C-alpha positions as CSV (number, residue, x, y, z in Angstrom):
1,M,-50.6,31.8,35.2
2,F,-47.4,31.4,33.1
3,L,-45.5,33.6,30.7
4,D,-46.3,33.1,27.0
5,I,-42.8,31.7,26.7
6,Y,-39.9,31.2,29.1
7,D,-36.2,31.6,28.2
8,V,-35.2,28.6,30.2
9,I,-37.3,25.8,31.8
10,I,-35.6,23.6,34.5
11,V,-37.1,20.2,35.1
12,G,-36.3,19.0,38.6
13,G,-35.5,20.9,41.8
14,G,-32.5,19.0,43.2
15,H,-28.9,20.3,43.4
16,A,-28.5,20.4,39.6
17,G,-31.9,22.0,39.1
18,A,-31.4,24.6,41.8
19,E,-28.0,25.7,40.5
20,A,-29.3,25.8,36.9
21,A,-32.3,27.9,37.8
22,S,-30.2,30.4,39.9
23,A,-27.6,30.7,37.1
24,S,-29.9,31.3,34.1
25,S,-32.2,33.7,36.1
26,N,-29.3,35.6,37.6
27,M,-27.9,36.1,34.1
28,G,-31.2,37.6,33.1
29,S,-33.2,34.8,31.5
30,K,-36.8,34.5,32.5
31,T,-36.7,31.0,34.1
32,L,-39.2,28.4,35.3
33,L,-38.2,25.7,37.7
34,I,-40.8,23.0,37.7
35,T,-40.6,20.1,40.1
36,T,-42.9,17.4,41.6
37,N,-42.6,18.8,45.1
38,L,-41.6,22.4,46.0
39,Q,-40.9,21.3,49.6
40,T,-37.9,19.2,48.5
41,I,-35.9,21.8,46.5
42,G,-32.3,21.2,47.2
43,E,-33.1,18.1,49.2
44,M,-30.1,16.1,50.6
45,S,-31.4,12.7,49.7
46,C,-28.4,10.9,51.0
47,N,-25.9,12.0,53.6
48,P,-26.2,15.5,55.2
49,A,-22.8,16.8,54.1
50,I,-21.3,18.9,51.3
51,G,-17.8,18.7,50.0
52,G,-15.1,16.1,50.6
53,I,-12.2,14.9,48.5
54,A,-12.3,16.8,45.2
55,K,-16.0,17.6,45.8
56,G,-15.0,20.4,48.2
57,Q,-12.9,21.9,45.4
58,M,-16.0,21.9,43.1
59,I,-18.2,23.6,45.7
60,R,-15.5,26.4,46.0
61,E,-15.4,26.6,42.1
62,I,-19.2,26.9,42.0
63,D,-19.0,29.7,44.5
64,A,-16.2,31.4,42.6
65,L,-18.3,31.4,39.4
66,G,-21.4,32.9,41.2
67,G,-23.3,29.7,42.1
68,Y,-25.0,29.2,45.5
69,S,-24.1,25.7,46.8
70,G,-21.2,27.0,48.9
71,I,-23.3,29.8,50.4
72,I,-26.1,27.4,51.2
73,A,-23.6,25.0,52.9
74,D,-22.2,27.9,54.9
75,C,-25.7,29.0,56.0
76,S,-26.7,25.4,57.1
77,M,-23.3,24.1,58.4
78,I,-23.1,22.3,61.8
79,Q,-19.5,21.2,61.5
80,F,-16.5,22.1,59.2
81,R,-13.4,20.0,58.5
82,M,-10.5,20.4,56.0
83,L,-9.7,16.9,54.8
84,N,-6.2,15.7,53.9
85,K,-4.3,18.4,55.8
86,S,-1.5,16.0,56.4
87,K,-0.9,15.9,52.6
88,G,0.0,18.6,50.1
89,P,-2.3,21.5,49.4
90,A,-3.5,20.0,46.1
91,M,-5.2,17.4,48.2
92,W,-6.8,19.7,50.8
93,S,-10.6,19.4,50.5
94,P,-13.2,21.3,52.6
95,R,-16.2,19.3,53.9
96,A,-19.2,20.4,56.0
97,Q,-21.9,18.6,57.9
98,C,-25.1,20.4,57.3
99,D,-28.5,20.7,58.9
100,R,-30.6,18.8,56.3
101,K,-33.7,20.9,56.7
102,L,-31.8,24.2,56.8
103,F,-30.0,23.3,53.6
104,S,-33.3,22.9,51.7
105,Y,-34.8,25.9,53.4
106,Y,-32.0,28.2,52.3
107,W,-32.0,26.9,48.8
108,R,-35.7,27.9,48.4
109,F,-35.1,31.2,50.3
110,F,-32.4,32.2,47.8
111,L,-34.3,31.1,44.7
112,E,-37.5,32.9,45.8
113,K,-35.5,36.2,46.1
114,N,-35.0,36.2,42.4
115,T,-37.8,38.0,40.5
116,Q,-36.6,36.5,37.2
117,L,-37.4,33.0,38.4
118,D,-40.9,31.3,38.7
119,L,-41.5,28.1,40.7
120,Y,-44.2,25.6,39.9
121,Q,-45.2,22.2,41.4
122,D,-46.1,19.6,38.8
123,T,-44.4,16.7,37.0
124,V,-43.0,17.0,33.5
125,T,-43.9,13.9,31.5
126,S,-42.7,14.8,28.0
127,L,-41.1,17.5,26.0
128,I,-42.4,19.6,23.1
129,I,-40.0,19.1,20.3
130,K,-40.3,20.3,16.7
131,K,-37.8,19.7,13.9
132,N,-35.3,18.4,16.5
133,K,-35.5,21.6,18.6
134,V,-37.1,21.7,22.0
135,K,-40.0,24.1,22.4
136,G,-41.3,23.5,25.9
137,V,-42.7,20.8,28.2
138,K,-45.9,18.9,28.9
139,T,-46.9,18.1,32.5
140,Y,-48.9,15.4,34.4
141,L,-51.7,17.9,34.8
142,G,-52.0,18.4,31.1
143,L,-50.3,21.8,30.9
144,K,-48.2,22.9,27.9
145,I,-45.5,25.4,28.8
146,K,-43.4,27.0,26.1
147,G,-39.6,27.5,26.6
148,K,-36.7,28.4,24.3
149,A,-34.4,26.0,26.2
150,V,-35.1,23.1,28.6
151,I,-32.7,21.6,31.1
152,L,-33.4,18.1,32.4
153,T,-32.2,17.6,36.0
154,N,-34.4,14.6,36.9
155,G,-32.0,12.9,39.4
156,T,-33.1,9.4,40.3
157,F,-36.7,10.0,39.3
158,L,-36.8,8.7,35.6
159,N,-38.5,5.3,36.0
160,G,-37.1,5.1,39.5
161,K,-37.5,1.8,41.4
162,I,-36.7,1.4,45.1
163,H,-35.5,-1.9,46.5
164,I,-35.8,-3.0,50.2
165,G,-35.3,-6.7,50.4
166,E,-38.0,-8.3,48.2
167,K,-40.0,-5.1,48.2
168,R,-40.2,-3.2,44.9
169,I,-41.5,0.4,45.1
170,H,-41.9,2.7,42.1
171,G,-40.4,6.0,43.2
172,G,-37.6,8.5,42.7
173,R,-37.1,8.8,46.4
174,I,-38.8,7.1,49.3
175,A,-42.5,8.1,49.4
176,E,-42.1,10.2,46.2
177,K,-43.5,9.0,42.9
178,E,-41.2,8.2,39.9
179,V,-41.4,10.1,36.6
180,R,-42.5,8.2,33.4
181,G,-42.6,9.4,29.8
182,I,-39.4,11.4,29.2
183,T,-37.1,8.3,28.7
184,E,-39.7,6.7,26.5
185,Q,-40.1,9.8,24.3
186,L,-36.4,10.5,23.8
187,T,-35.4,6.9,23.1
188,K,-38.3,5.8,20.9
189,H,-38.7,8.9,18.8
190,F,-35.3,10.6,18.8
191,G,-32.8,7.8,19.0
192,F,-31.3,8.6,22.4
193,R,-29.4,5.8,24.2
194,Y,-30.2,5.2,27.8
195,G,-29.1,2.9,30.6
196,R,-29.9,2.0,34.2
197,M,-27.9,2.9,37.3
198,K,-28.2,2.1,40.9
199,T,-27.4,4.1,44.0
200,G,-28.5,3.7,47.6
201,T,-28.8,5.3,51.0
202,S,-28.2,4.3,54.6
203,P,-30.6,3.9,57.5
204,R,-31.4,6.8,59.8
205,V,-31.4,6.1,63.5
206,D,-32.4,7.7,66.8
207,G,-29.3,9.3,68.2
208,R,-30.6,8.9,71.8
209,S,-30.4,5.1,71.4
210,L,-26.6,5.1,70.6
211,N,-23.8,4.7,73.1
212,Y,-21.3,7.3,72.0
213,E,-18.8,6.3,74.7
214,K,-18.0,3.2,72.6
215,M,-17.2,5.4,69.6
216,K,-14.4,7.8,68.6
217,S,-15.5,11.4,68.4
218,Q,-14.7,13.4,65.3
219,N,-14.6,17.1,66.0
220,G,-14.7,20.0,63.6
221,D,-11.7,22.3,62.8
222,I,-10.9,25.1,65.2
223,P,-10.9,27.8,64.0
224,T,-13.7,26.9,61.5
225,N,-13.6,27.8,57.9
226,K,-16.3,28.1,55.2
227,F,-16.9,27.6,51.5
228,S,-17.9,31.0,50.1
229,F,-15.1,33.4,49.3
230,S,-17.2,36.6,49.4
231,Y,-20.6,36.0,50.9
232,N,-20.7,37.4,54.4
233,T,-21.7,34.2,56.4
234,K,-20.5,34.0,59.9
235,R,-18.1,31.3,60.9
236,L,-19.4,28.6,63.3
237,K,-18.7,29.3,67.0
238,K,-20.0,26.0,68.1
239,Q,-20.2,22.7,66.2
240,R,-21.9,19.3,66.5
241,K,-19.7,16.3,66.9
242,C,-19.6,13.4,64.6
243,Y,-18.5,9.9,65.6
244,I,-16.7,6.9,64.1
245,T,-17.3,3.3,64.9
246,Y,-16.6,0.1,63.0
247,T,-18.2,-3.1,61.7
248,N,-16.9,-6.4,63.1
249,Q,-16.8,-10.1,62.4
250,K,-20.2,-10.6,63.9
251,V,-21.7,-8.1,61.5
252,H,-19.9,-9.6,58.5
253,D,-20.9,-13.1,59.4
254,L,-24.6,-12.1,59.6
255,I,-24.5,-10.3,56.3
256,R,-22.7,-13.1,54.5
257,K,-25.3,-15.6,55.7
258,N,-28.0,-13.4,54.2
259,F,-26.6,-12.3,50.8
260,N,-29.5,-14.1,49.2
261,Y,-31.9,-11.6,50.8
262,S,-30.1,-8.6,49.1
263,P,-31.6,-7.6,45.7
264,I,-28.0,-6.8,44.6
265,F,-27.1,-10.5,44.8
266,T,-30.5,-12.0,43.8
267,G,-30.3,-10.2,40.4
268,S,-33.3,-8.0,41.1
269,I,-31.1,-4.9,40.6
270,K,-29.8,-4.6,37.0
271,G,-28.3,-1.1,37.2
272,K,-24.6,-0.5,37.8
273,S,-23.6,0.4,41.4
274,P,-21.2,3.2,42.5
275,R,-17.7,1.6,42.5
276,Y,-16.5,4.0,45.2
277,C,-19.5,4.1,47.5
278,P,-20.7,0.5,47.6
279,S,-23.4,-0.9,49.9
280,I,-22.4,-2.7,53.1
281,E,-23.3,-6.0,51.4
282,E,-21.0,-5.2,48.4
283,K,-18.1,-4.1,50.7
284,I,-18.2,-7.4,52.7
285,F,-18.4,-9.4,49.5
286,R,-15.7,-7.5,47.6
287,F,-13.3,-7.0,50.5
288,S,-13.7,-10.4,52.2
289,D,-10.3,-10.1,53.8
290,K,-11.2,-7.0,55.8
291,E,-12.1,-7.5,59.4
292,S,-13.9,-4.2,59.7
293,H,-15.2,-1.2,57.9
294,P,-15.6,2.4,59.3
295,I,-19.1,3.7,60.1
296,F,-19.5,7.5,60.3
297,V,-22.2,8.6,62.7
298,E,-23.5,11.9,61.4
299,P,-26.2,14.2,63.0
300,E,-28.9,15.4,60.6
301,G,-29.1,18.9,62.1
302,W,-29.0,21.2,65.1
303,N,-32.3,20.3,66.7
304,T,-33.0,16.7,65.8
305,V,-32.2,13.3,67.2
306,E,-32.0,11.8,63.7
307,V,-28.6,10.4,62.8
308,Y,-27.3,9.3,59.4
309,V,-25.3,6.0,59.4
310,N,-22.7,6.8,56.7
311,G,-21.0,3.7,55.4
312,F,-23.9,1.4,55.9
313,S,-25.8,1.9,52.6
314,T,-28.0,-1.2,52.2
315,S,-31.0,-2.7,50.4
316,F,-31.5,-5.6,52.9
317,P,-35.0,-6.2,54.4
318,E,-35.7,-3.9,57.3
319,N,-35.3,-6.6,60.0
320,L,-31.9,-7.6,58.6
321,Q,-30.8,-4.0,58.6
322,Y,-31.8,-3.7,62.3
323,Q,-30.1,-7.0,63.3
324,S,-26.9,-6.0,61.5
325,L,-26.8,-2.5,63.0
326,K,-27.3,-3.9,66.6
327,K,-24.0,-5.8,66.3
328,I,-22.0,-2.6,65.7
329,S,-20.2,-1.2,68.7
330,G,-22.3,1.6,70.2
331,F,-25.4,0.5,68.3
332,E,-26.5,-2.3,70.6
333,K,-29.8,-0.6,71.6
334,V,-30.3,1.2,68.3
335,K,-33.7,2.4,67.2
336,V,-34.2,2.7,63.4
337,L,-36.2,5.7,62.2
338,R,-35.9,4.9,58.5
339,P,-34.5,1.9,56.6
340,G,-31.9,2.2,54.0
341,Y,-32.8,1.3,50.4
342,A,-31.3,1.0,46.9
343,I,-32.8,2.8,43.9
344,E,-32.5,2.1,40.2
345,Y,-33.1,4.9,37.6
346,D,-32.7,5.8,34.0
347,Y,-29.7,7.8,32.8
348,F,-28.5,9.0,29.4
349,P,-24.9,8.2,28.5
350,P,-23.2,11.7,28.5
351,E,-21.2,11.2,25.2
352,Q,-24.5,12.3,23.6
353,L,-23.8,15.8,24.9
354,K,-21.7,18.8,23.8
355,P,-19.2,20.4,26.2
356,T,-21.9,22.9,27.1
357,L,-24.1,19.9,28.2
358,E,-26.5,20.6,25.3
359,S,-27.7,17.5,23.5
360,K,-26.2,16.7,20.2
361,I,-29.5,15.4,19.0
362,I,-32.1,18.0,20.2
363,E,-31.1,21.6,20.0
364,N,-31.5,23.7,23.1
365,L,-32.1,20.6,25.3
366,F,-29.6,20.4,28.2
367,F,-28.9,17.6,30.7
368,A,-27.4,18.0,34.1
369,G,-26.8,15.8,37.2
370,Q,-27.5,12.2,37.8
371,I,-29.3,11.9,34.5
372,N,-25.8,12.1,33.0
373,G,-24.5,9.2,35.1
374,T,-22.9,11.0,37.9
375,T,-23.3,10.5,41.7
376,G,-23.0,13.2,44.4
377,Y,-24.6,16.6,45.2
378,E,-21.4,18.4,44.2
379,E,-21.1,16.8,40.7
380,A,-24.8,17.5,40.1
381,A,-24.6,21.2,41.2
382,A,-21.5,21.8,39.1
383,Q,-23.3,20.5,36.0
384,G,-26.4,22.4,36.8
385,L,-24.5,25.6,37.0
386,I,-22.8,25.1,33.6
387,A,-26.0,24.0,31.9
388,G,-27.8,27.1,33.3
389,I,-25.1,29.4,32.1
390,N,-25.0,27.8,28.6
391,A,-28.8,27.7,28.2
392,H,-28.9,31.4,28.8
393,L,-26.0,32.0,26.3
394,K,-27.3,29.7,23.6
395,I,-30.7,31.3,23.2
396,R,-28.9,34.7,22.9
397,K,-26.4,33.3,20.4
398,I,-23.5,34.2,22.7
399,K,-20.2,32.3,22.7
400,P,-20.6,29.2,25.0
401,F,-18.9,28.9,28.4
402,I,-16.6,25.9,28.5
403,L,-14.1,25.3,31.3
404,K,-10.9,23.5,30.3
405,R,-9.2,20.7,32.3
406,N,-6.5,23.0,33.5
407,Q,-9.0,25.7,34.7
408,A,-11.3,23.8,37.0
409,Y,-12.4,20.4,38.4
410,I,-15.7,21.2,36.8
411,G,-13.9,21.2,33.5
412,V,-12.4,17.8,34.3
413,L,-15.8,16.5,35.3
414,I,-17.6,17.5,32.1
415,D,-14.7,16.6,29.8
416,D,-14.5,13.1,31.3
417,L,-18.2,12.6,30.9
418,I,-18.5,13.7,27.3
419,T,-15.3,12.2,26.0
420,K,-15.2,8.9,27.9
421,G,-18.8,8.4,29.0
422,T,-19.6,6.3,32.1
423,E,-21.1,2.9,32.6
424,E,-21.2,3.3,36.4
425,P,-22.0,6.3,38.6
426,Y,-19.2,8.8,38.1
427,R,-17.6,10.4,41.1
428,M,-14.9,13.1,41.1
429,F,-11.5,12.4,42.7
430,T,-8.4,14.5,42.9
431,S,-6.6,11.7,40.9
432,R,-8.8,12.5,37.9
433,A,-7.3,16.0,37.6
434,E,-3.9,16.0,36.0
435,Y,-3.4,19.7,37.0
436,R,-4.6,19.4,40.5
437,M,-1.8,21.6,41.9
438,L,-3.3,24.4,39.9
439,L,-6.8,23.5,40.8
440,R,-6.6,23.9,44.6
441,Q,-9.6,24.8,46.7
442,D,-7.8,27.9,48.1
443,N,-7.4,29.6,44.7
444,A,-10.7,28.8,43.0
445,D,-11.7,32.5,43.2
446,E,-8.5,33.7,41.5
447,R,-9.1,31.1,38.7
448,L,-12.8,31.5,38.1
449,T,-14.3,34.7,39.6
450,P,-13.1,36.9,36.7
451,M,-14.9,34.4,34.3
452,G,-18.0,34.6,36.5
453,Y,-17.8,38.4,36.3
454,H,-17.4,38.4,32.5
455,I,-20.6,36.3,32.0
456,G,-22.6,38.3,34.5
457,L,-22.8,36.1,37.5
458,I,-20.3,37.9,39.7
459,S,-21.0,41.5,41.0
460,E,-18.7,44.4,40.9
461,D,-18.4,44.2,44.8
462,K,-17.3,40.6,44.7
463,M,-14.7,41.5,42.1
464,K,-13.4,44.2,44.4
465,I,-13.1,41.6,47.2
466,L,-11.0,39.4,44.9
467,D,-8.8,42.3,43.7
468,R,-8.1,43.3,47.4
469,K,-7.1,39.7,48.2
470,K,-4.8,39.5,45.1
471,Y,-3.2,42.8,46.1
472,K,-2.6,41.6,49.7
473,I,-1.0,38.3,48.3
474,K,1.3,40.3,46.0
475,K,2.3,42.6,48.8
476,C,2.9,39.7,51.2
477,M,5.0,37.9,48.6
478,Y,7.1,41.0,48.1
479,L,7.7,41.2,51.9
480,F,8.8,37.6,52.1
481,K,11.0,37.9,49.0
482,N,12.8,41.0,50.3
483,K,12.9,40.8,54.1
484,N,15.9,39.1,55.7
485,L,15.9,36.8,58.7
486,D,18.9,37.2,61.1
487,P,20.5,33.8,62.2
488,K,20.0,34.8,65.8
489,I,16.3,35.1,65.3
490,I,15.6,32.1,63.1
491,N,18.1,29.5,64.2
492,P,16.3,28.6,67.5
493,I,13.2,27.8,65.4
494,L,15.3,25.9,62.8
495,Y,17.0,23.9,65.6
496,D,13.7,23.1,67.2
497,K,12.3,21.9,63.9
498,K,15.5,19.8,63.2
499,S,16.2,22.0,60.1
500,S,19.7,23.1,59.1
501,I,20.7,26.3,60.9
502,I,22.0,29.4,58.9
503,Y,25.1,31.5,59.3
504,H,24.2,34.5,57.3
505,D,21.0,36.5,56.7
506,K,18.4,34.7,54.6
507,K,15.2,35.9,52.9
508,I,12.0,34.8,54.6
509,E,11.0,33.2,51.2
510,T,14.2,31.0,51.3
511,I,13.4,29.7,54.8
512,L,9.7,29.2,54.2
513,S,10.5,27.2,51.1
514,R,11.9,24.4,53.3
515,S,9.6,21.4,53.6
516,D,10.0,21.3,57.4
517,I,9.1,24.9,58.0
518,E,5.5,26.1,58.3
519,I,4.0,29.5,57.9
520,K,3.2,29.5,61.7
521,D,7.0,29.2,62.4
522,I,7.5,32.4,60.4
523,T,4.6,34.3,61.9
524,S,5.9,33.4,65.4
525,I,8.8,35.8,64.9
526,P,7.7,39.2,66.5
527,F,8.9,41.6,63.8
528,V,7.3,39.4,61.0
529,M,4.0,39.4,63.0
530,E,4.2,43.2,63.3
531,E,4.5,43.5,59.5
532,I,1.6,41.1,59.1
533,K,-0.7,43.1,61.4
534,K,0.4,46.4,59.9
535,N,-0.5,45.2,56.4
536,D,-3.7,43.3,57.6
537,F,-2.6,40.0,56.0
538,N,-5.2,37.4,57.1
539,Q,-4.8,33.7,57.3
540,E,-6.2,33.1,53.8
541,V,-3.5,35.4,52.4
542,L,-0.7,33.8,54.4
543,E,-1.8,30.3,53.3
544,Q,-1.8,31.4,49.7
545,V,1.7,32.9,49.9
546,S,3.0,29.8,51.8
547,I,1.7,27.5,49.1
548,Q,3.1,29.6,46.2
549,I,6.5,29.7,47.8
550,K,6.7,26.0,48.9
551,Y,5.3,24.5,45.8
552,K,6.7,26.9,43.1
553,G,8.4,24.2,41.2
554,Y,5.3,22.0,40.9
555,I,3.1,24.9,40.1
556,D,5.4,26.2,37.3
557,R,5.7,22.7,35.8
558,E,1.9,22.3,35.7
559,K,1.5,25.7,34.1
560,E,4.0,24.7,31.4
561,N,2.1,21.4,30.8
562,A,-1.1,23.4,30.6
563,K,0.3,25.7,27.9
564,K,1.1,22.6,25.8
565,L,-2.5,21.4,26.2
566,L,-3.7,24.8,25.2
567,K,-2.0,24.4,21.8
568,L,-4.1,21.3,21.2
569,E,-7.2,22.9,22.5
570,K,-6.8,25.7,19.9
571,L,-6.7,23.1,17.1
572,K,-10.4,23.0,16.4
573,I,-12.0,20.2,14.4
574,P,-14.9,21.3,12.1
575,N,-18.2,19.9,13.3
576,D,-18.8,18.3,9.8
577,F,-15.4,16.7,9.6
578,N,-15.7,13.4,7.7
579,Y,-13.6,10.8,9.6
580,K,-15.0,7.8,7.6
581,T,-13.1,8.9,4.4
582,I,-9.7,8.9,6.1
583,K,-8.4,5.4,5.5
584,S,-5.1,6.0,7.2
585,L,-7.0,6.3,10.5
586,S,-7.5,3.0,12.3
587,L,-11.0,1.6,12.0
588,E,-11.5,2.0,15.8
589,A,-10.4,5.7,15.6
590,R,-12.8,6.4,12.7
591,E,-15.7,4.9,14.6
592,K,-15.0,6.6,17.9
593,L,-14.2,10.0,16.4
594,D,-17.4,9.9,14.3
595,Y,-19.4,8.9,17.4
596,Y,-17.9,11.4,19.9
597,R,-17.4,14.3,17.4
598,P,-14.6,16.0,19.5
599,I,-14.4,19.8,19.1
600,S,-10.6,20.0,19.3
601,L,-7.5,17.9,18.9
602,A,-7.0,17.9,22.7
603,Q,-10.5,16.4,23.2
604,A,-9.8,13.8,20.5
605,S,-6.6,12.8,22.3
606,R,-8.5,12.0,25.5
607,I,-10.9,9.5,23.8
608,S,-10.0,5.9,24.7
609,G,-8.4,4.1,21.8
610,I,-7.2,7.2,19.9
611,T,-3.4,6.9,19.4
612,P,-0.7,9.5,18.8
613,S,-0.5,8.3,15.2
614,D,-4.2,8.9,14.7
615,L,-3.7,12.5,16.0
616,S,-0.8,13.0,13.5
617,V,-3.1,11.8,10.6
618,L,-5.8,14.2,11.8
619,L,-3.3,17.1,11.8
620,I,-2.3,16.4,8.2
621,Y,-5.9,16.2,7.0
622,M,-6.8,19.4,8.9
623,N,-3.9,21.0,7.0
624,R,-2.5,22.3,10.3
625,S,0.7,22.0,12.3
626,Y,1.9,22.9,15.8
């Protein structure tokens, strides 16, 4: 039935579990993904969308490394939008509405194609651990399955409790049973710390009962784009519309009158809520001066009337949810298909992990996803990919794969988690990345695909696609640096754009570097367009060249700052370094350094409470200098 022993066992089939399973198996590890329900692999438990601010960058990074989330999103997409286009390119973030059922279908489809991966439906209730090293798992049905490494991706299922008004339902998702045993084993017998967190979801409604004429339509981009750099998915020719409406004073008044019916305010919910994705009750309580809040009306797929009410996460009783929704413009005759709910679950503070996402306490045991205190499909998938890669490498005694903060948003995510921890659901934002000009969504393949190739997740064919793209960019840059624009040709465009006219020939690069000139202004010049067609420079190449020219100063400055960081990253701290004996360190520094056990001086510098003088003391005791 099972192999005598698996290389890697994945516990849980959500976004983290699916990416972990695909990574370890594609790298050559014999892998088992075990989950309570095989029909919900890659389930979109909350909103039917992938990407968004900073999250879209992570999906592109996952794809660039050889993960599947971007491909799955492309296959199931019903609308595509690039967010923040009015801002600089560091802020541009791809987002796609997806068909919920197709998303889950394609995840299972891609996983089942892998002969190195076995799937099994059962619930893991405890781990087999000997001498502080994981050896396998035990299941609800009494099975013992051996594994060299185990990755826990339990999502919201560890002692999950659902709240709808006064109702308390034990479960990890509505109508799905919670998981008991793992938290109890790790905390009681191995000293793990754990906490409780809370998240929630919105009601689903019948789209036929809504009056869209009272709402503002939100259309997808034309032409459409996609997430995957190299997978041959077709771009959408048609898209489904989304809509925006708003809450109003009547909605707010009704909710305020009934705060005492919300488990968030009655004290029934103990777990910390997401700061940046609060329930409608919390929004109205915290932002009492606001007269309205946006409500995003999102279709759940191509062939369904079900609609997700984004922005209206709630744990109110069903009837109060219904009465509140009816007061929103366009929702007067709403029919609710499923109520929203809040869910509490166990998580393990991520400071207990190494940068590889391996536990510091139990060898070969990895954690990924919401079990680490994060929120969001994208954060979970990113962690799953890294855990899957490192589980494979660890059991083969190969150097671990660790992304730095200047290399990827994924590096920022994991570094934040393990050095700062989190007491509330962690969500990625562009503001968290100090090198966000380097970590753009458009260049994720250039940054990370060579790394994916080196570890065995990227094929030779995909590397050739990247090499061709880089060659085209280099060739286009050469053209723009060396080709002159005659004043007679460019001045009408400059005049129209209210930009200073020129009196002598200027290089294309010089004109394009102006903030008020766009790439489309340059490509509107006939002889430039001829060169572009002759060299087959596509829109992706032109966009890259434009960004590199326009933002050269910013990019160069961040590269220089990243070099300085690299010096600190190279200053490794021995794992057995004894901080307690260094009396010249502050007491706080000794306690925190001993607790977090940073692997480098750079990581130590990012721990809250560690001062520059503490770092100087460390340098002296490590007998090193810059």
